[in-house]
C-alpha positions in Angstrom: -0.1 0.2 -0.1 1.7 3.4 -0.6 1.9 6.2 1.6 3.0 9.7 2.5 3.5 10.3 6.0 5.3 12.6 8.9 6.6 10.2 11.8 4.6 11.0 14.6 8.2 11.8 16.4 9.2 14.4 14.3 6.0 16.6 14.5 6.4 15.7 18.1 9.8 17.0 17.8 9.3 20.1 16.0 9.2 22.0 19.6 12.4 20.3 21.2 14.2 21.5 17.7 14.4 18.2 15.7 12.8 20.0 12.6 13.9 23.6 13.8 17.7 22.0 12.4 16.3 21.1 9.3 18.0 24.8 7.8 20.6 24.7 10.0 24.8 23.4 9.4 25.0 21.5 12.7 22.4 19.0 11.9 22.7 16.0 9.7 19.6 14.8 7.4 19.7 11.8 5.1 17.7 9.4 3.4 17.7 5.9 2.3 16.1 3.4 -0.2 13.7 0.6 2.0 12.6 -2.6 0.9 8.8 -4.2 1.5 10.7 -5.8 4.6 9.7 -2.5 6.7 6.6 -2.0 7.8 6.4 1.3 8.0 4.1 3.3 11.0 3.9 6.3 11.5 4.4 5.6 15.5 8.1 4.2 15.0 10.7 6.1 16.3 14.2 5.7 15.2 16.0 4.0 11.7 16.5 1.3 14.1 12.8 0.1 14.0 13.5 -0.6 9.6 16.7 -2.4 10.5 17.4 -4.8 8.2 15.3 -3.4 5.0 17.2 -0.2 3.3 19.0 -1.8 0.2 22.4 -2.3 0.0 24.9 -4.1 -2.9 26.7 -2.6 -6.6 29.4 -0.3 -5.9 29.9 -1.1 -2.5 26.8 0.1 -1.0 26.2 -0.5 2.4 22.6 -0.3 4.9 22.8 0.8 8.2 24.4 3.4 10.1 27.4 5.4 8.7 26.3 3.4 5.6 26.8 4.7 1.8 23.3 3.9 1.0 22.1 7.0 2.9 22.5 9.6 1.2 22.9 13.6 3.1 20.2 16.0 2.0 21.4 18.9 1.1 20.5 23.2 0.6 17.9 21.9 3.5 15.3 24.8 3.9 12.5 25.7 5.2 9.6 27.9 3.4 6.8 29.3 4.4 3.7 29.3 2.4 1.7 32.2 3.4 -1.0 31.2 1.0 -1.6 27.8 2.5 -0.3 28.1 6.3 2.3 25.7 5.9 5.7 25.6 6.7 7.3 23.3 3.1 10.8 21.2 4.3 12.5 21.6 0.8 16.4 19.9 -0.4 18.2 19.3 -3.4 17.1 15.8 -5.1 18.9 13.1 -4.6 20.7 10.2 -7.1 22.9 6.7 -6.5 24.4 5.5 -9.1 25.3 1.6 -9.8 22.4 0.8 -7.1 22.1 -2.7 -7.3 20.2 -3.8 -4.4 17.2 -5.3 -5.1 13.8 -3.4 -5.4 13.0 -0.6 -3.2 9.5 0.0 -2.3 10.0 3.5 -0.1 12.5 6.0 1.1 12.4 7.2 4.8 14.4 10.7 5.7 15.8 10.6 8.8 18.6 12.7 11.2 21.2 11.0 11.7 22.5 11.5 15.6 24.9 8.8 17.5 22.9 5.1 16.4 20.5 4.3 14.6 19.0 3.9 17.9 19.2 7.9 18.6 18.6 8.5 14.6 15.1 9.8 14.6 12.7 9.2 11.9 11.5 12.0 9.4 9.5 10.8 6.6 8.1 7.7 5.0 7.6 8.6 0.8 6.3 5.2 -1.1 4.2 7.4 -3.8 5.5 8.4 -7.2 7.4 5.8 -8.8 7.4 3.2 -6.3 8.3 -0.1 -6.6 11.2 0.8 -8.1 13.4 -1.8 -9.2 17.5 -1.5 -9.0 19.7 -3.3 -11.9 22.4 -1.4 -11.7 21.6 1.8 -13.0 21.2 5.1 -11.3 18.6 6.5 -9.3 17.7 9.7 -8.5 14.5 11.4 -6.4 13.6 14.2 -7.4 11.5 16.4 -4.8 8.4 17.9 -5.5 9.4 21.6 -6.0 6.4 22.2 -2.7 8.9 20.5 -0.7 9.8 16.6 0.5 7.0 16.7 3.1 5.1 19.8 4.6 3.5 20.8 7.9 0.5 22.7 8.5 -1.8 24.0 11.4 -5.2 22.5 11.5 
């Protein structure tokens, strides 16, 4: 089932600085690709919740904490959309070269901490082209102009 959501820990983290760090240079936010071994749940809190479900393979890609499959999100900004009354979290598009790690069913964004057990989850997305079979070629994710995700007052 295709889904896209902001994890509860990220929404709750707004007040304690988790998403406030989105456009800072001191925080490290990464995107990774997940197999169908991960059962998505908005209540999951840390990258350790999808342990063993990250893709790996080809061109030396490795999964897990500090793994080369995780790509750092750059050019992170928060845009205040006063028309839609929402904050739009943006970043540069990402790509993997020569990835041959099976089938990607989604991507997840996390703020990497000292371990996967300390790396809060931000976003899960299985929309827009997933599942995606990797077969040694380049894989790219282009984020929407309205941002990777948006938060809006109720």
